[in-house]
N, C-alpha and C positions, 0 to 999 in steps of 0.2 A: 576366704575366696573373694576375689575382687569381682564386682558386678558392674555392668554398665546398663543404663536404662535408655532405650531409644523408642521412638514411635514409628509406626508403619501403617500401611493401608492394606485392607483385605481386597485382593484383586479377583478372587474366584472362590466359590464354594461348590465342591463336588456333591453329587447326589448322595454319597455315603457320609457326608458331613465333614470331609477334609477341607481345611482352609488353605488357600495359597496367599501368603502375605509378602508384600514387598516393603523392605525397609532399608534405610541407609545406615552405615556405621560411622561413628565420629572419626575413626582413623583406619584407613585401609591397611596401613602397615601393621598396626597393632592387631587388627583382626586376622591378618595372615600369620602373624607371629603366634598368637594364642590359639589359632585353629578352632574357633568356636564350633561346638557341635549341638549343644542343647540351649534352649532359651525358655523363659517364662512368658506366657502370653496373657495379657489382661484385656478383655474385650470391652471397649467403650461404646455404649449405645448412643452417645451424644446428648443424653439428658443431664443437665446440670442443676445445681441447687436452685430452688425457686425462691422468689421474694418472700413467700409465706413461710417456707422452711427457715429462711434466714431470720425473719422476725421472731419465730418461735425460739430459735437458738439464743438470740440475744436477750429475749425475755427471760429465759431460764437462767442464763449466765448472770443477768442482773439480780435475780432473786438470790442466787448463790453468793454473789459479791456482797449484797446487803446483809446477808446472814453472817458471813465471815468477818466483814469489816465494820458492820454496824451502820454503814451508809453506802449508798450506791454512787460511784463516781466513774467517770470515763477511764481514768487511770486504773482504778481497781478492777473494772470489767476487763480491760486489756490484759491485766496480770492474770486474772482468773481464767480468761480464755486461753492464754498460753499454757497454763498449768493443766487445765482440763483437756485440751487438745493432746498434750503429751501423754496424759494418763490414758486417754482413749486409744491412742496409737499403741501404747505398750500393752494394754489389757484387753482390747477388743479387736485389734487388727492382727491377722496372721503375719508371719515373717514375710510372706510374699507380697502382702498388701501394704505393709508398713512403710509409709512415706509421708512426708510433710504435705498437708493439704491446706487449701485456702477456702475460707467461707465465701469468697467472691465467685469461685468457679469450680468447686468440688462437685463430684457426681451426686445425683439424687440419692443413690444407695448410701454413700458415705454420710450425707446429710441426715437421712432417716436414722441410720445407726447411731450417729452422734447425738441426735435428739433423744433416742432411747437411752443412751448412756447417761445423759444429763438428768433425765427423769429418774433413772435408777439411783443416781447419786443423791438426788433430793429425797427420795423415799428412804434410802438406807440411812441418811443422816438427819432425818426428821426436820427438814428445812421447810418452814412455812412459806406459802406462796399466796399472792394476792388473787390468784385465779385458779380455777379447777385444773388439775394437771391433764385431765382427759381432753381438754380443749387444745392442749399443746402437743399431744401425742400424734405421731405420724402413723404408727403401727398400733392400733387399738388392742389387738390380741396380745401383743407383747407387753403393752402397758398394764392390762388386767393381770397378766401373769406376774409382773413385777409387784403389783399391789398385793396379790395373793401371797407371794413369797415374803413380803415385808409386813403382812397382816395390817394393811391400810385400806380403808374404804376407797373404792375406785371413784366415788363421786366427790367426797370432801376431804379425804386423807386422814380421818379419825381412825382409832382402833376399830377393827372390823369383826363381824361375825361371818361365818361361812354360809352363803346362800346357795342351796342346790337348785340349779335351773330346772325348768320344766323338762320332763323326760328323764331326769336324773334324781328326782326326789325319792326320799326314803318313805315307804308306806307307813301308815298309822299303825302303831303297836310294835314296829320293828325296833330292835335294839341297835342303835347307831354304832356301838362298839363292836358288834358282831358282823355288821354289813361291810362288804368290800366297797371301797370308794374309788379305787383306781379306775380312771377312764370316765368317771362321772363329771358332768359339766357344772361349774360353780362360778360364783361371783363373790368378791370380798365387799361386804356392805356393813356400815355401822348400823346400830339399832334403828336410828331414825330412817335411814334409806332402806333398810331391810323391811321395816314396817310398810314404807311407801310401796315397795315392790310387791308386797302381798296384797295391797289394797286395790291395785289396778292390774289389768292384764300385763304379763311380763313383757310382751312385745312392745307395749306402750312405754313401759319403763326403760327398756333398752334403747328405744328410738329417742326418747327424751334426753338421755345422757350419752348417747352414741357409744354404748358399751356392747361387748359380746362375751358370752360365757366362755370359760376356758376349761379344758379337760384336766382333771387332777392327775399328775404323774407321780412317780416315786418320791421325788423331792418334796412336792407340795403335801403329799400324804404324811410325810415325816414331819414337816413343819407343823401340821395340825394334829399330829398324833392319831391319824386315822388308819384303820386296818386297810391294807392293800390287797 
């Protein structure tokens, strides 16, 4: 199926949520010939990638380039950027969303998702970084989930223990193998940061490292061999 992409303007929104959109077609003759009936609409809220997001993306790509090539260079980063953007489009964008995007003017949403993709790539491939990954994450909850899935400490990236957050802890004397874990909130923390979390109020620890606990789902319970 041949598709054409055009832009338009929302000229009215009815009380029932119906949009009226005005858009021009590249060729009136082609439009009359094909008799277009249906179209895909992507609403753009006008928010574009921020300078902070762009810096995060290039910092992450730089770490990947240095790990892959042994040295960080402008040419290497450009090559890695092209490869990673293509991987992101193929693996994380739906068919309707899939289109070339630029880091100069892509949407905030695309930038946030691309940052998440780069962090997932770094975690999955054990790529060392000069900075804590939580400082680069746009979506902290998604970042913590990725750390849980890869069994990496959300603070430093080392192999982690499972820390049950306040309100989800297992009582003294309970058999962890018999307790249901699905829906309990947890954090992935190495032994050092797990001990730190228990030495201070949890709220203080979470604020210090800008983290949030994540509810354990079926996938995470399976990763840790927990009863669901």
